N, C-alpha and C positions, 0 to 999 in steps of 0.2 A: 860779804861780809858778816852779813845778822845770820845767816843759814850755816855758819860753820862751825858749827858745834863743840866745844871744847877749848874753840881757837878764841873767846873771847870770854871776860867773867865779867859776867852779867852788871849794871851797875845796882839791882836792887840787891844782889847775893853781897855787893861789896859795901853798902849802906846796912843791911841785917847783921854782917858778919864782922862787922865796929864798932854792931850798938845804937845807930843813928837807925831815927822811921822815918818811912819815905814814905808821905801823907800824896799818894796820888789821883787824889781829890785835886787838888791844885792845880793839877793840870786838863786840858780842854778834851774833850773825848774827841774830837775827831782831830789835833793832832796827836794825844798821845800815843792811841792805838796801833800808829804804824810803829813807833819803836818797843813795839811787849812781844811776846810769841802769840802767840794762839790760845796758851792758857792764862796770859793776862801778867807772865812775869813783864820787868820794864829791863829792854837791855841795854839799854844806851840812853842818854839825858836827852830830852825832846830840845830840838833846837832850830827847828823848821822844820815851815809848810806853806805849801803856797798851793792856793788856787783860781779858776781865771777869771774876771770881773769882765762885766761888761762897759765902755766909753759909747756915748752918743754927744750927737753933735743939736749943742740948743737950736743952733740959728737953725739947721737945717730942718729941725725938725719943726719949726715954726713957720719955714718957707711953707714944706710941703704940708702945712696943716696935720701936722700927727702932736695931740694936745697928751695924750697918755703914751709911756717909757711901757716900751714892749716887754713882758711878761713870762710870754708862751713863745712855743716855736710859731703857730700859728699868728699871733702880732706882734711878730717878728716877720713873716713875709706879705703882710700889710703894710706892715713900715715901709718894707722896700720895695713894696711897685707903688708905694706913696713918691718916696725919694726919686726912683728913678722919675716920676712921668712929672718929678719938681726939675730934672735936669739933672742928677745925678747919674756917673760915668756906671753906680752901679750902689746898691744899699746899705752889703753887707759886708765884712773881710772877716778873717780871723788868723791869728798869727797859733805854733808851735799844735797842728793840725794834728797830731797823733794823740798829742798829753788832752789837749783840748775833747774833738771829736770821739776818742775811744774810751782812753781812760779815763777823765772827766762825766761827760757823757754816762759813758758805762756805771760809774760812783752814783751819779743823782739818779740814775735809775734802778739802781740797784743790779744790774745784769753783772755774772763774773765776766773777768776776760779771762781766766785762766781757772784751773782745776785745783784741788789741795787750797781753798781759802788763795785764789788767788798767789798762788807759791809761797804762801806765809806756812803750808803747814809739810809742806814736803817738797822736794828737790826734783821730785818726778810728779812735776807741772806740767800741766800742756799746755796750748791755744784752745780756747774758741770762743774768741770776740766776731767771730762770723756768725752771728744770733741774726735773729729776725729785726729785731728791734736794731742794733749798731748800723744793719742793710738797710731798713729800711729809712732810716737819719741821714745818710751815706748816700742814698735814689733822690733823695729830699734834696739835698743840696747840690746833687748835680742839675737836676732840673731846674733851679736860683741859677746857677752856674750857665744853665745853656738859653737866660731867661734874663741875662743881665743884672739878675737880682745880688745876684754873691760873686765876686770877685779874688780869683786866688793872686795870691800875692808875692805865695814865697815859704820856705819852711822856718823854723824860726820867728823872728820878731820880726821879718824882713816884710809883714804886707801893713806894718806901722805907717810907713810915710803914705800910703791910701786914704785914710782919716786921717794922717794931718795935713794934708794938699787937699784935704775937701772932697774927695776922690768916690771917698765911700762917707755914710754917715753913725754906720755900725760897729762898733772895733768889738771880737771881744780875745783876750790875753789872756781869760780866766784870769747845811747845818743839823742834817742831819744827823741822828746820834748813829755812829759808823756800824755798819753792819761788816760781815767777810769780804764780801764784793767793793765794801766802800772805803775801808781804811786806808786802800795805798795795794802797791804791788809788791809785789817781793822776787822781779825772776834775774837770771842769770845773763849777762849776754845782752843784756837789754839796749845797754848802748844804741848797737848792732841791730838790735834787731827793731828798735823807733824808727832806722835807714831805712827799713825793711818795708816799712807800714808808710813812710813815708813818700817810698816807692809807686807803692800802690796806688794810695790815693793820687798822687801825680795822671797815674794812670787812667784813674777816674778823670780826671779836671783835664786832662786831652782831648780825653776821647776815646785810647786805646780800650779802658773796661770798663767793663761795670759794676757796680759799688758793688753788689754780689761776689762777680766772679775776685773781683782784688780784694776784698778782704778773705777770702777760702785761700786764694793765692798766699795772704803776705800770713794767714793761720801755717799753712801748710808748708812755706818755707824756713818761718820763726822758730815752727816745732824742732825742727832740723838742730837750732843751734841750743835749743832748749836740751834736745837730745843730748849732745857733745858736753853742755856744761854737767848736764847730771852725772856722766861718765868719768870727766875729770874730778869730778870733787864729792864721788860716792867714800 
């Protein structure tokens, strides 16, 4: 709907046309940027924003001798090794895998998920998340999976019981100034595309594909849906 030019009356125009002053400085940049055009015009009233957070089990950390909360992936790996050595089934898990490990990972590292400012700048966007940064991170997680440091618990929030039942001690359910790569995504057919990405990520977890091959296949399949959306909405 945000891409439907002419079908909506941007809220910034509504307010200006009726004599109201819109103070966009009153919104957090990371929130308001998702609801703006590439030129900065506000299309809709910002009402929602989500980000992953990391939960950790303090008792498990104490048992494993971990005195510092991990702040980097290297520290997460070290903590996971200590947790497994202390008797836990795995060190960590995460939910909403495509959202956390592709969308948010890419945003945090300022990596483009797609062309045309992740879809904000036009319908003719195409995916490009099969880049070395994403592939290398997923290869690393696959290595953790093989060594029992990471445990896959399912799509969406299905991995939460692993944390609640103390099968793992770190759970990611997921501040910088937004960039064209980090303010969000605006892709057609994205609900179906997330399922494609999840299928490919599960192929990595069950050892039927490498992370690199899975990301290449995910981009190829997903771009076909973007092409259909572009043709249908031109």
